[in-house]
MARDRENLO-490358 format. One line per field, with one value per atom (N, C-alpha, C): residue in three letters; x, y, z; atom name; residue number from 1. Coordinates in steps of 0.1 Angstrom, whole numbers. Layout:
// MARDRENLO-490358
resn <- [ALA/...];
x <- [X/...];
y <- [Y/...];
z <- [Z/...];
name <- [CA/...];
resi <- [NUM/...];
***
This chain:
// MARDRENLO-490358
resn <- [MET/MET/MET/SER/SER/SER/ASN/ASN/ASN/GLY/GLY/GLY/ARG/ARG/ARG/VAL/VAL/VAL/GLU/GLU/GLU/ASN/ASN/ASN/GLU/GLU/GLU/THR/THR/THR/LEU/LEU/LEU/ARG/ARG/ARG/LEU/LEU/LEU/THR/THR/THR/ALA/ALA/ALA/ASP/ASP/ASP/ALA/ALA/ALA/ASP/ASP/ASP/THR/THR/THR/GLY/GLY/GLY/LEU/LEU/LEU/LEU/LEU/LEU/THR/THR/THR/ILE/ILE/ILE/CYS/CYS/CYS/SER/SER/SER/PRO/PRO/PRO/VAL/VAL/VAL/TRP/TRP/TRP/GLU/GLU/GLU/ALA/ALA/ALA/LEU/LEU/LEU/ARG/ARG/ARG/ILE/ILE/ILE/GLY/GLY/GLY/PRO/PRO/PRO/LEU/LEU/LEU/THR/THR/THR/ALA/ALA/ALA/ARG/ARG/ARG/LEU/LEU/LEU/THR/THR/THR/VAL/VAL/VAL/ASN/ASN/ASN/ALA/ALA/ALA/ARG/ARG/ARG/ARG/ARG/ARG/LEU/LEU/LEU/GLU/GLU/GLU/PRO/PRO/PRO/VAL/VAL/VAL/LYS/LYS/LYS/ARG/ARG/ARG/THR/THR/THR/PHE/PHE/PHE/ALA/ALA/ALA/ALA/ALA/ALA/ALA/ALA/ALA/GLY/GLY/GLY/GLY/GLY/GLY/THR/THR/THR/LEU/LEU/LEU/SER/SER/SER/LEU/LEU/LEU/THR/THR/THR/THR/THR/THR/LYS/LYS/LYS/PHE/PHE/PHE/GLU/GLU/GLU/PRO/PRO/PRO/LEU/LEU/LEU/THR/THR/THR/LEU/LEU/LEU/GLN/GLN/GLN/LEU/LEU/LEU/GLU/GLU/GLU/GLN/GLN/GLN/GLN/GLN/GLN/ALA/ALA/ALA/GLU/GLU/GLU/ILE/ILE/ILE/VAL/VAL/VAL/ASP/ASP/ASP/ASP/ASP/ASP/ARG/ARG/ARG/THR/THR/THR/VAL/VAL/VAL/ARG/ARG/ARG/LEU/LEU/LEU/ARG/ARG/ARG/SER/SER/SER/GLU/GLU/GLU/LEU/LEU/LEU/VAL/VAL/VAL/ASN/ASN/ASN/ALA/ALA/ALA/SER/SER/SER/ALA/ALA/ALA/GLN/GLN/GLN/ASP/ASP/ASP/VAL/VAL/VAL/CYS/CYS/CYS/LEU/LEU/LEU/ASN/ASN/ASN/ARG/ARG/ARG/VAL/VAL/VAL/GLU/GLU/GLU/LEU/LEU/LEU/LEU/LEU/LEU/SER/SER/SER/THR/THR/THR/GLU/GLU/GLU/THR/THR/THR/GLY/GLY/GLY/PRO/PRO/PRO/LEU/LEU/LEU/SER/SER/SER/ALA/ALA/ALA/VAL/VAL/VAL/ARG/ARG/ARG/LEU/LEU/LEU/ALA/ALA/ALA/ALA/ALA/ALA/GLU/GLU/GLU/THR/THR/THR/GLY/GLY/GLY/ALA/ALA/ALA/LEU/LEU/LEU/CYS/CYS/CYS/ILE/ILE/ILE/PHE/PHE/PHE/GLU/GLU/GLU/GLN/GLN/GLN/GLY/GLY/GLY/GLN/GLN/GLN/TYR/TYR/TYR/TRP/TRP/TRP/ALA/ALA/ALA/ARG/ARG/ARG/VAL/VAL/VAL/ARG/ARG/ARG/ARG/ARG/ARG/ALA/ALA/ALA/ALA/ALA/ALA/ALA/ALA/ALA/ALA/ALA/ALA/SER/SER/SER/ARG/ARG/ARG/ALA/ALA/ALA/PRO/PRO/PRO/ALA/ALA/ALA/ALA/ALA/ALA/GLY/GLY/GLY/GLY/GLY/GLY/GLU/GLU/GLU/ALA/ALA/ALA/ASP/ASP/ASP/PHE/PHE/PHE/GLY/GLY/GLY/THR/THR/THR/ALA/ALA/ALA/ALA/ALA/ALA/SER/SER/SER/HIS/HIS/HIS/HIS/HIS/HIS/SER/SER/SER/GLN/GLN/GLN/THR/THR/THR/CYS/CYS/CYS/TRP/TRP/TRP/ALA/ALA/ALA/ALA/ALA/ALA/TYR/TYR/TYR/ASP/ASP/ASP/ALA/ALA/ALA/GLU/GLU/GLU/SER/SER/SER/ARG/ARG/ARG/MET/MET/MET/ALA/ALA/ALA/LEU/LEU/LEU/VAL/VAL/VAL/VAL/VAL/VAL/GLY/GLY/GLY/PHE/PHE/PHE/GLU/GLU/GLU/THR/THR/THR/ALA/ALA/ALA/GLU/GLU/GLU/ARG/ARG/ARG/TRP/TRP/TRP/LEU/LEU/LEU/GLY/GLY/GLY/GLU/GLU/GLU/ILE/ILE/ILE/ALA/ALA/ALA/THR/THR/THR/GLU/GLU/GLU/GLU/GLU/GLU/THR/THR/THR/VAL/VAL/VAL/GLY/GLY/GLY/GLU/GLU/GLU/GLN/GLN/GLN/PRO/PRO/PRO/SER/SER/SER/ALA/ALA/ALA/TRP/TRP/TRP/THR/THR/THR/VAL/VAL/VAL/GLY/GLY/GLY/PHE/PHE/PHE/ASP/ASP/ASP/GLY/GLY/GLY/GLY/GLY/GLY/ASP/ASP/ASP/VAL/VAL/VAL/LEU/LEU/LEU/ILE/ILE/ILE/GLY/GLY/GLY/PRO/PRO/PRO/GLY/GLY/GLY/GLU/GLU/GLU/ARG/ARG/ARG/VAL/VAL/VAL/ALA/ALA/ALA/LEU/LEU/LEU/GLU/GLU/GLU/ASP/ASP/ASP/ALA/ALA/ALA/LEU/LEU/LEU/LEU/LEU/LEU/LEU/LEU/LEU/VAL/VAL/VAL/GLY/GLY/GLY/PRO/PRO/PRO/ASP/ASP/ASP/PRO/PRO/PRO/TRP/TRP/TRP/GLU/GLU/GLU/LEU/LEU/LEU/LEU/LEU/LEU/ALA/ALA/ALA/HIS/HIS/HIS/TYR/TYR/TYR/ALA/ALA/ALA/ASP/ASP/ASP/LEU/LEU/LEU/VAL/VAL/VAL/ALA/ALA/ALA/LYS/LYS/LYS/ARG/ARG/ARG/HIS/HIS/HIS/ASN/ASN/ASN/VAL/VAL/VAL/GLN/GLN/GLN/VAL/VAL/VAL/LEU/LEU/LEU/PRO/PRO/PRO/ARG/ARG/ARG/SER/SER/SER/PRO/PRO/PRO/VAL/VAL/VAL/SER/SER/SER/TRP/TRP/TRP/CYS/CYS/CYS/SER/SER/SER/TRP/TRP/TRP/TYR/TYR/TYR/PRO/PRO/PRO/TYR/TYR/TYR/ARG/ARG/ARG/LEU/LEU/LEU/GLY/GLY/GLY/VAL/VAL/VAL/THR/THR/THR/GLU/GLU/GLU/GLU/GLU/GLU/ARG/ARG/ARG/VAL/VAL/VAL/LEU/LEU/LEU/ALA/ALA/ALA/ASN/ASN/ASN/ALA/ALA/ALA/ARG/ARG/ARG/ILE/ILE/ILE/ALA/ALA/ALA/ALA/ALA/ALA/GLU/GLU/GLU/ARG/ARG/ARG/LEU/LEU/LEU/LYS/LYS/LYS/PRO/PRO/PRO/LEU/LEU/LEU/GLY/GLY/GLY/LEU/LEU/LEU/SER/SER/SER/ILE/ILE/ILE/MET/MET/MET/GLU/GLU/GLU/LEU/LEU/LEU/ASP/ASP/ASP/LEU/LEU/LEU/GLY/GLY/GLY/TRP/TRP/TRP/GLU/GLU/GLU/ARG/ARG/ARG/GLY/GLY/GLY/TRP/TRP/TRP/LEU/LEU/LEU/PRO/PRO/PRO/ASN/ASN/ASN/GLU/GLU/GLU/PHE/PHE/PHE/ALA/ALA/ALA/GLU/GLU/GLU/ASN/ASN/ASN/ASP/ASP/ASP];
x <- [287/298/290/295/287/293/286/288/304/311/323/320/326/322/334/335/343/334/336/326/333/330/334/320/321/310/300/303/292/291/301/302/303/295/296/297/308/308/308/297/294/295/304/306/295/287/276/283/279/285/285/273/271/279/278/282/294/298/311/308/296/292/293/296/297/285/281/271/277/274/277/264/264/254/261/251/257/247/254/247/240/241/235/228/227/219/212/200/193/190/189/185/197/209/220/221/222/224/229/240/245/250/245/248/238/239/254/263/277/287/297/304/313/325/335/345/345/348/349/361/365/377/374/380/380/395/397/411/411/420/421/409/403/390/379/378/369/364/352/347/345/352/354/343/336/327/334/332/339/334/341/337/337/345/345/349/343/347/346/357/359/363/362/364/370/377/381/381/377/376/383/394/403/408/408/416/411/398/394/397/400/401/392/387/379/388/391/398/390/389/382/390/387/394/385/386/377/385/382/388/380/389/383/390/381/385/380/387/396/411/413/426/433/427/432/439/429/432/426/433/427/429/419/418/416/428/427/424/416/411/411/414/412/406/395/387/392/398/404/399/396/392/404/401/411/408/396/392/377/371/356/347/351/342/347/358/365/369/367/372/381/392/400/399/399/397/412/420/432/430/436/434/447/448/460/455/460/457/468/463/474/472/483/480/487/480/484/486/483/482/497/498/511/513/505/505/503/508/505/490/485/471/471/464/461/450/453/442/434/423/414/407/400/393/390/390/388/377/368/358/361/365/367/355/344/333/322/313/302/290/278/266/263/258/252/240/236/224/214/202/191/181/172/161/166/178/183/191/196/205/199/206/199/212/208/216/206/206/197/206/204/212/205/192/183/171/164/152/141/141/132/140/136/144/146/137/138/147/151/160/174/178/192/198/211/218/232/237/250/260/272/284/291/296/303/315/326/335/345/351/362/374/382/395/390/380/378/363/355/342/339/329/323/308/300/284/279/269/260/245/241/228/216/204/195/194/195/195/183/172/159/154/162/158/158/150/151/163/170/182/180/168/165/152/151/138/127/115/105/100/97/91/78/74/62/50/44/31/35/47/53/55/59/64/78/84/97/101/112/116/117/107/107/107/114/117/129/137/148/161/170/180/193/202/212/225/238/251/256/262/268/282/292/305/312/321/327/342/352/366/372/378/386/378/367/358/344/336/320/313/302/295/280/273/259/254/244/238/224/219/205/199/193/188/178/171/160/168/177/184/196/198/212/224/226/238/244/258/263/274/275/286/295/309/318/327/330/338/350/362/373/385/394/405/416/423/435/447/449/459/455/466/464/476/483/497/498/489/490/476/464/452/444/434/426/412/410/398/384/373/360/350/341/328/316/309/299/285/274/262/251/243/233/221/214/201/189/178/166/160/155/148/135/136/124/128/140/143/158/160/174/183/197/204/202/202/200/214/224/238/249/259/270/282/292/305/317/327/340/353/357/369/376/383/390/394/398/402/416/418/433/442/439/450/457/451/458/472/474/486/489/499/503/507/501/506/511/523/530/526/530/528/533/525/531/531/528/530/518/522/513/513/502/500/492/498/489/481/467/459/457/448/446/437/442/433/423/410/399/396/387/383/369/362/347/347/338/336/321/315/302/301/292/289/279/276/265/268/279/282/291/285/292/306/305/316/327/323/335/341/333/337/346/344/354/367/365/378/386/379/386/393/385/390/405/403/414/426/424/434/440/434/439/448/444/450/462/463/476/484/480/489/495/486/491/504/503/514/523/521/531/530/519/518/521/529/535/529/523/517/529/530/541/538/548/545/538/540/535/532/521/519/530/535/545/540/549/547/553/545/551/546/553/549/546/536/531/531/537/537/523/515/502/494/494/484/488/501/504/504/509/513/507/500/493/504/501/511/520/521/532/543/545/557/570/579/595/605/616/628/630/629/633/623/610/599/601/605/606/618/629/641/638/631/628/619/610/602/610/619/628/637/641/649/640/628/621/617/614/610/620/632/643/645/643/643/632/620/608/600/600/590/597/611/616/617/618/616/603/593/581/577/587/585/585/585/584/597/594/605/604/593/590/587/594/590/585/573/566/564/568/566/555/543/531/526/527/523/529/532/539/553/558/572/573/562/563/562/569/568/554/549/535/526/528/518/507/511/501/500/489/486/494/497/505/520/525/540/547/557/566/579/583/595/595/608/609/610/603/604/618/621/633/635];
y <- [617/620/621/614/615/626/629/639/636/645/644/645/638/639/637/644/640/641/629/629/621/626/618/614/613/607/618/631/642/652/652/664/657/663/660/672/672/682/675/680/674/685/681/689/684/692/688/685/674/667/678/685/693/708/713/728/729/719/718/727/731/738/730/735/726/730/719/719/713/719/714/708/696/690/680/672/662/650/639/625/624/632/630/641/652/665/668/664/665/680/689/704/711/706/714/713/725/724/740/741/754/751/759/757/762/761/759/769/764/774/775/786/788/797/799/808/823/834/847/854/861/870/885/895/908/912/916/920/933/941/954/961/961/968/962/951/946/931/929/916/906/895/885/874/868/857/845/835/821/819/814/810/795/788/773/766/756/749/734/728/714/708/694/688/675/668/653/650/638/631/618/617/605/605/594/593/601/603/611/627/631/645/649/661/665/678/678/689/696/710/719/729/732/741/752/764/775/785/788/796/809/819/834/840/845/854/868/878/879/877/876/878/864/854/840/837/839/835/822/814/801/799/793/790/775/768/755/752/746/741/725/721/709/707/700/697/683/680/668/666/653/647/649/656/656/646/644/636/633/625/620/633/645/655/668/667/679/676/687/688/701/700/713/717/729/735/743/737/744/750/762/770/777/778/785/792/803/812/813/810/811/821/829/840/834/830/825/836/849/860/865/876/881/896/897/910/907/918/917/919/913/918/920/930/934/928/920/911/920/924/931/923/911/904/889/879/866/859/853/845/828/823/807/800/804/798/809/809/820/813/815/811/817/811/815/821/831/837/829/830/823/814/809/802/788/783/771/772/785/786/786/779/777/779/786/784/781/768/762/755/762/760/755/752/748/742/734/727/739/747/758/769/780/794/797/797/803/794/782/775/777/786/788/799/795/805/805/818/820/826/821/827/834/847/855/862/867/872/880/889/899/900/912/911/915/922/927/924/915/912/899/893/881/880/874/871/859/855/846/852/851/857/848/851/843/849/840/845/851/848/854/866/870/880/894/903/916/922/931/937/949/954/963/962/965/964/971/967/975/987/998/1009/1003/1011/1007/1007/996/994/991/990/988/974/970/957/956/944/941/944/946/950/938/929/918/924/917/922/929/934/944/933/936/928/934/926/931/921/927/919/916/904/902/895/898/894/888/879/872/870/874/873/859/852/839/828/828/815/820/810/812/801/801/788/790/780/779/768/769/758/758/745/742/736/745/738/728/727/717/703/703/691/688/698/697/694/701/700/713/713/726/725/736/738/748/746/756/756/769/772/781/778/787/785/798/797/790/781/774/783/791/799/815/824/837/843/837/840/854/858/871/878/870/877/872/881/878/873/860/854/858/857/862/854/852/844/854/857/868/860/866/863/875/873/881/876/884/879/889/882/891/888/897/893/885/874/864/854/853/842/837/827/821/829/828/837/833/845/842/842/844/843/840/834/829/829/835/838/835/827/824/830/841/847/857/866/877/888/899/912/907/911/907/916/928/938/943/942/950/943/931/924/921/925/924/909/902/889/889/884/887/876/878/868/854/844/831/827/835/834/824/815/808/812/815/821/811/807/799/809/806/813/808/813/808/795/785/772/775/768/769/756/755/742/742/731/730/718/720/709/708/696/694/683/688/677/684/676/680/689/693/701/714/727/738/742/742/745/736/722/714/713/716/720/730/741/753/750/742/737/728/719/711/718/730/737/745/750/754/746/734/724/722/721/718/730/742/754/753/751/749/740/728/718/722/727/733/743/751/762/759/746/742/751/754/764/756/763/757/766/760/768/770/784/788/785/785/783/796/807/819/828/837/846/857/859/869/883/891/906/914/923/931/945/954/967/968/975/977/991/994/1009/1013/1005/1010/1017/1013/1019/1033/1036/1051/1059/1052/1062/1060/1048/1045/1046/1054/1057/1066/1073/1081/1076/1061/1054/1059/1062/1067/1059/1061/1052/1059/1072/1081/1075/1075/1072/1057/1048/1033/1032/1039/1039/1044/1057/1063/1053/1046/1036/1024/1021/1009/1012/1023/1027/1026/1033/1033/1019/1011/996/988/989/983/985/997/1002/997/999/998/985/982/970/956/956/944/936/942/935/928/933/927/917/914/904/908/920/924/919/914/908/912/917/920/936/941/956/954/954/954/967/968/979/975/982/977/987/985/994/1008/1012/1025/1024/1012/1011/1005/999/995/1008/1007/1018/1020/1033/1035/1030/1023/1017/1009/1003/994/981/974/961/949/954/945/948/957/961/956/950/944/950/961/967/978/978/990/1004/1014/1027/1033/1045/1052/1053];
z <- [254/264/277/288/302/309/319/329/336/340/349/364/372/385/394/406/417/429/438/450/459/472/485/493/506/512/513/513/516/505/496/485/471/463/449/439/430/421/407/400/386/375/364/352/341/336/326/313/307/295/284/283/271/272/285/287/295/302/310/322/324/338/349/361/373/382/390/397/413/423/436/443/448/456/465/471/481/481/482/482/496/505/518/523/514/518/505/505/494/491/501/496/491/493/487/471/465/451/447/442/438/423/415/400/391/377/371/374/376/380/368/367/357/363/356/361/351/358/349/354/344/346/342/349/345/344/331/329/318/321/313/315/326/329/321/316/309/314/317/321/310/310/300/304/295/295/287/295/288/274/266/253/251/259/258/271/274/288/285/289/288/301/301/315/311/323/322/336/338/351/353/362/364/378/383/396/407/409/420/417/406/403/390/392/380/375/362/356/348/349/341/334/322/315/309/312/307/299/285/278/275/276/272/261/253/242/242/236/225/229/243/248/249/245/246/260/270/283/287/295/300/313/320/334/335/342/344/360/361/374/377/389/393/408/407/419/424/436/440/454/456/469/480/490/500/511/516/527/525/535/532/532/535/536/530/523/518/504/495/481/480/473/472/456/455/440/439/430/425/411/411/398/393/379/374/362/360/349/339/326/316/306/303/294/280/271/259/249/252/242/241/232/231/236/246/253/269/276/291/293/304/308/322/324/339/345/356/362/372/370/379/390/384/392/387/398/392/401/393/399/396/406/404/402/410/410/409/401/399/393/398/394/380/370/358/360/352/351/342/347/337/346/341/349/355/349/355/366/370/380/393/403/416/427/437/450/462/463/473/485/496/507/519/519/528/523/531/526/526/537/539/542/534/535/550/557/571/579/575/582/579/571/566/573/579/586/580/579/572/581/581/588/578/582/574/582/578/586/576/585/577/587/584/593/608/609/623/627/620/623/620/625/623/627/620/624/618/625/620/618/606/604/596/599/590/577/566/552/548/553/548/556/567/576/569/574/569/572/563/567/576/579/590/596/609/615/610/608/602/612/607/615/623/633/641/630/630/622/607/605/590/589/577/573/570/571/569/554/550/538/526/527/517/504/495/480/479/490/489/486/477/474/480/483/489/487/487/485/498/499/514/509/517/514/526/525/536/531/539/536/540/532/534/536/545/547/550/547/546/550/556/559/559/555/554/562/569/578/576/573/570/584/592/606/604/593/592/589/578/575/583/591/600/593/582/574/572/568/566/555/549/538/541/542/545/533/529/517/523/521/527/518/518/510/517/510/518/516/508/505/504/506/505/501/490/488/483/474/467/468/469/469/480/485/497/491/494/489/495/487/491/487/495/491/491/481/479/477/482/477/474/465/463/467/476/484/481/481/483/497/505/517/517/524/522/513/507/497/500/494/495/486/486/477/462/454/440/432/439/432/442/438/446/439/446/438/448/443/451/442/448/440/447/440/446/438/443/435/431/418/412/415/422/425/414/401/388/387/390/387/373/367/353/351/341/337/323/321/309/299/286/275/279/276/279/294/303/318/324/331/339/354/360/374/382/392/402/411/412/419/432/440/453/454/463/465/474/471/479/483/494/500/502/500/502/510/521/531/534/535/541/552/561/571/581/591/600/610/612/624/618/615/610/618/631/638/639/638/637/622/610/597/598/604/604/611/622/629/620/612/604/591/587/576/583/594/600/602/606/607/593/582/568/565/568/564/573/586/594/587/584/579/565/556/544/547/556/558/570/575/585/597/603/613/626/634/645/657/667/678/688/691/699/715/723/737/742/737/741/730/731/720/718/704/701/705/709/712/702/696/685/684/677/676/659/657/642/638/628/625/619/614/610/619/630/640/644/647/650/637/625/615/600/601/587/575/567/554/558/569/573/578/577/583/576/584/580/587/581/587/601/602/614/625/621/630/637/627/630/640/639/646/660/659/672/681/677/684/688/679/683/696/695/706/721/719/730/732/723/726/732/727/733/749/752/765/776/769/777/775/762/759/757/753/752/764/777/789/793/784/785/774/768/757/741/740/725/717/705/699/683/679/667/663/653/649/634/632/619/612/600/590/581/584/577/567/554/543/543/531/530/525/527/522/510/503/488/478/468/459/453/456/450/462/471/480/473/462/453/459/458/464/457/443/436/434/442/442/453/450/462/463/453/453/465/470/480/475/481/476/482/478/482/497];
name <- [N/CA/C/N/CA/C/N/CA/C/N/CA/C/N/CA/C/N/CA/C/N/CA/C/N/CA/C/N/CA/C/N/CA/C/N/CA/C/N/CA/C/N/CA/C/N/CA/C/N/CA/C/N/CA/C/N/CA/C/N/CA/C/N/CA/C/N/CA/C/N/CA/C/N/CA/C/N/CA/C/N/CA/C/N/CA/C/N/CA/C/N/CA/C/N/CA/C/N/CA/C/N/CA/C/N/CA/C/N/CA/C/N/CA/C/N/CA/C/N/CA/C/N/CA/C/N/CA/C/N/CA/C/N/CA/C/N/CA/C/N/CA/C/N/CA/C/N/CA/C/N/CA/C/N/CA/C/N/CA/C/N/CA/C/N/CA/C/N/CA/C/N/CA/C/N/CA/C/N/CA/C/N/CA/C/N/CA/C/N/CA/C/N/CA/C/N/CA/C/N/CA/C/N/CA/C/N/CA/C/N/CA/C/N/CA/C/N/CA/C/N/CA/C/N/CA/C/N/CA/C/N/CA/C/N/CA/C/N/CA/C/N/CA/C/N/CA/C/N/CA/C/N/CA/C/N/CA/C/N/CA/C/N/CA/C/N/CA/C/N/CA/C/N/CA/C/N/CA/C/N/CA/C/N/CA/C/N/CA/C/N/CA/C/N/CA/C/N/CA/C/N/CA/C/N/CA/C/N/CA/C/N/CA/C/N/CA/C/N/CA/C/N/CA/C/N/CA/C/N/CA/C/N/CA/C/N/CA/C/N/CA/C/N/CA/C/N/CA/C/N/CA/C/N/CA/C/N/CA/C/N/CA/C/N/CA/C/N/CA/C/N/CA/C/N/CA/C/N/CA/C/N/CA/C/N/CA/C/N/CA/C/N/CA/C/N/CA/C/N/CA/C/N/CA/C/N/CA/C/N/CA/C/N/CA/C/N/CA/C/N/CA/C/N/CA/C/N/CA/C/N/CA/C/N/CA/C/N/CA/C/N/CA/C/N/CA/C/N/CA/C/N/CA/C/N/CA/C/N/CA/C/N/CA/C/N/CA/C/N/CA/C/N/CA/C/N/CA/C/N/CA/C/N/CA/C/N/CA/C/N/CA/C/N/CA/C/N/CA/C/N/CA/C/N/CA/C/N/CA/C/N/CA/C/N/CA/C/N/CA/C/N/CA/C/N/CA/C/N/CA/C/N/CA/C/N/CA/C/N/CA/C/N/CA/C/N/CA/C/N/CA/C/N/CA/C/N/CA/C/N/CA/C/N/CA/C/N/CA/C/N/CA/C/N/CA/C/N/CA/C/N/CA/C/N/CA/C/N/CA/C/N/CA/C/N/CA/C/N/CA/C/N/CA/C/N/CA/C/N/CA/C/N/CA/C/N/CA/C/N/CA/C/N/CA/C/N/CA/C/N/CA/C/N/CA/C/N/CA/C/N/CA/C/N/CA/C/N/CA/C/N/CA/C/N/CA/C/N/CA/C/N/CA/C/N/CA/C/N/CA/C/N/CA/C/N/CA/C/N/CA/C/N/CA/C/N/CA/C/N/CA/C/N/CA/C/N/CA/C/N/CA/C/N/CA/C/N/CA/C/N/CA/C/N/CA/C/N/CA/C/N/CA/C/N/CA/C/N/CA/C/N/CA/C/N/CA/C/N/CA/C/N/CA/C/N/CA/C/N/CA/C/N/CA/C/N/CA/C/N/CA/C/N/CA/C/N/CA/C/N/CA/C/N/CA/C/N/CA/C/N/CA/C/N/CA/C/N/CA/C/N/CA/C/N/CA/C/N/CA/C/N/CA/C/N/CA/C/N/CA/C/N/CA/C/N/CA/C/N/CA/C/N/CA/C/N/CA/C/N/CA/C/N/CA/C/N/CA/C/N/CA/C/N/CA/C/N/CA/C/N/CA/C/N/CA/C/N/CA/C/N/CA/C/N/CA/C/N/CA/C/N/CA/C/N/CA/C/N/CA/C/N/CA/C/N/CA/C/N/CA/C/N/CA/C/N/CA/C/N/CA/C/N/CA/C/N/CA/C/N/CA/C/N/CA/C/N/CA/C/N/CA/C/N/CA/C/N/CA/C/N/CA/C/N/CA/C/N/CA/C/N/CA/C/N/CA/C/N/CA/C/N/CA/C/N/CA/C/N/CA/C/N/CA/C/N/CA/C/N/CA/C/N/CA/C/N/CA/C/N/CA/C/N/CA/C/N/CA/C/N/CA/C/N/CA/C/N/CA/C/N/CA/C/N/CA/C/N/CA/C/N/CA/C/N/CA/C/N/CA/C/N/CA/C/N/CA/C/N/CA/C/N/CA/C/N/CA/C/N/CA/C/N/CA/C/N/CA/C/N/CA/C/N/CA/C/N/CA/C/N/CA/C/N/CA/C/N/CA/C/N/CA/C/N/CA/C/N/CA/C/N/CA/C/N/CA/C/N/CA/C/N/CA/C/N/CA/C/N/CA/C/N/CA/C/N/CA/C/N/CA/C];
resi <- [1/1/1/2/2/2/3/3/3/4/4/4/5/5/5/6/6/6/7/7/7/8/8/8/9/9/9/10/10/10/11/11/11/12/12/12/13/13/13/14/14/14/15/15/15/16/16/16/17/17/17/18/18/18/19/19/19/20/20/20/21/21/21/22/22/22/23/23/23/24/24/24/25/25/25/26/26/26/27/27/27/28/28/28/29/29/29/30/30/30/31/31/31/32/32/32/33/33/33/34/34/34/35/35/35/36/36/36/37/37/37/38/38/38/39/39/39/40/40/40/41/41/41/42/42/42/43/43/43/44/44/44/45/45/45/46/46/46/47/47/47/48/48/48/49/49/49/50/50/50/51/51/51/52/52/52/53/53/53/54/54/54/55/55/55/56/56/56/57/57/57/58/58/58/59/59/59/60/60/60/61/61/61/62/62/62/63/63/63/64/64/64/65/65/65/66/66/66/67/67/67/68/68/68/69/69/69/70/70/70/71/71/71/72/72/72/73/73/73/74/74/74/75/75/75/76/76/76/77/77/77/78/78/78/79/79/79/80/80/80/81/81/81/82/82/82/83/83/83/84/84/84/85/85/85/86/86/86/87/87/87/88/88/88/89/89/89/90/90/90/91/91/91/92/92/92/93/93/93/94/94/94/95/95/95/96/96/96/97/97/97/98/98/98/99/99/99/100/100/100/101/101/101/102/102/102/103/103/103/104/104/104/105/105/105/106/106/106/107/107/107/108/108/108/109/109/109/110/110/110/111/111/111/112/112/112/113/113/113/114/114/114/115/115/115/116/116/116/117/117/117/118/118/118/119/119/119/120/120/120/121/121/121/122/122/122/123/123/123/124/124/124/125/125/125/126/126/126/127/127/127/128/128/128/129/129/129/130/130/130/131/131/131/132/132/132/133/133/133/134/134/134/135/135/135/136/136/136/137/137/137/138/138/138/139/139/139/140/140/140/141/141/141/142/142/142/143/143/143/144/144/144/145/145/145/146/146/146/147/147/147/148/148/148/149/149/149/150/150/150/151/151/151/152/152/152/153/153/153/154/154/154/155/155/155/156/156/156/157/157/157/158/158/158/159/159/159/160/160/160/161/161/161/162/162/162/163/163/163/164/164/164/165/165/165/166/166/166/167/167/167/168/168/168/169/169/169/170/170/170/171/171/171/172/172/172/173/173/173/174/174/174/175/175/175/176/176/176/177/177/177/178/178/178/179/179/179/180/180/180/181/181/181/182/182/182/183/183/183/184/184/184/185/185/185/186/186/186/187/187/187/188/188/188/189/189/189/190/190/190/191/191/191/192/192/192/193/193/193/194/194/194/195/195/195/196/196/196/197/197/197/198/198/198/199/199/199/200/200/200/201/201/201/202/202/202/203/203/203/204/204/204/205/205/205/206/206/206/207/207/207/208/208/208/209/209/209/210/210/210/211/211/211/212/212/212/213/213/213/214/214/214/215/215/215/216/216/216/217/217/217/218/218/218/219/219/219/220/220/220/221/221/221/222/222/222/223/223/223/224/224/224/225/225/225/226/226/226/227/227/227/228/228/228/229/229/229/230/230/230/231/231/231/232/232/232/233/233/233/234/234/234/235/235/235/236/236/236/237/237/237/238/238/238/239/239/239/240/240/240/241/241/241/242/242/242/243/243/243/244/244/244/245/245/245/246/246/246/247/247/247/248/248/248/249/249/249/250/250/250/251/251/251/252/252/252/253/253/253/254/254/254/255/255/255/256/256/256/257/257/257/258/258/258/259/259/259/260/260/260/261/261/261/262/262/262/263/263/263/264/264/264/265/265/265/266/266/266/267/267/267/268/268/268/269/269/269/270/270/270/271/271/271/272/272/272/273/273/273/274/274/274/275/275/275/276/276/276/277/277/277/278/278/278/279/279/279/280/280/280/281/281/281/282/282/282/283/283/283/284/284/284/285/285/285/286/286/286/287/287/287/288/288/288/289/289/289/290/290/290/291/291/291/292/292/292/293/293/293/294/294/294/295/295/295/296/296/296/297/297/297/298/298/298/299/299/299/300/300/300/301/301/301/302/302/302/303/303/303/304/304/304/305/305/305/306/306/306/307/307/307/308/308/308/309/309/309/310/310/310/311/311/311/312/312/312/313/313/313/314/314/314/315/315/315/316/316/316/317/317/317/318/318/318];
***
C-alpha cells in the first residue's frame, strides 16, 4: 500500500502507508516538516491513545480515521484542498459505545513522541519567528530566544523547557527561507481552538499540538459530533497569509462589514457573575436615556445566566 497524500502548490499532507500517521511538509519550503502526527482524546478524565489508524485518498481529499479503545470512540478527519495555499481539516467524533462519555480534551493534530518525531519550522533555529495571540494579547517572538534576560555576568537559560499557547490562530516564519506556516481555526461553534508548542531555549519546538479543551461536554451513545474546522496555510508572506485566513473565516460565516461599529453595553465588566435581572433592567433604563442617543443598540448579558455557569451548559438558570 502506498502513502496517502493531499497537496496544493505550497503544502503537502502525507499519511504513512504502514502507520497511518500524518506528516506536514511543503514542496516549495524544504525546511518545513511536522510529524509524525496523530490525534488524541481525553475522556472521562482519562487520556486515550489511538489503537488503529487508517486512511484513504481520493479527489483532492485525504480521509483519516483514528480509533480509540476501550470506549469504542472514533475520530474521522478529512484534509481537503481549499486553494493553492490552503488545506482545511474537518473532524467528527463518533461515540460507538453504549455509554455517555465526557469529553475533556481533543487533539486534532499532535506530534508523536520518539526519535522520528520532528517539528522543523526553519532552516536555522535562530531564523524562526512565531506569532501567538489570545483574547487580550498578541506577540511575535524568536522561538530560540531565552524566556528571560540573563543576570549581569550570567548566561541565558539555555536548556530550559517551556510551553507556549496561542488561541484560534498561530504562525511560524522562517526568515532564512522566507516562508511561513499559518494554522488557524475556521470555526469556534462550541470550543475555542488552541495551537501549542513545547520548546527548549536554543532549539526548535520539540512538540506541536492543534486542539481544544472539550469543556466536559457529554456525548451520548451512537452520537456523532462535528468538531471545529482548522485551516493550514503556507506562503512567503506571513501577514498576507493571516489576512487570507481572516478572509476565509469571514466567508465561512458570511461576515458583513457594517457602515459603523456597533455600540453595546456588556454585563461582564461591571458585574462578572453577579449579573441579575434587576441590575440589567436598571442599566437598560439609564442606557435608554443617556447612551441610546450616542448610538448604543445592544445590551449583552455575558456569563452567569446559564445554569451552573458551566462552559458546556446552555440552559437558562432560574
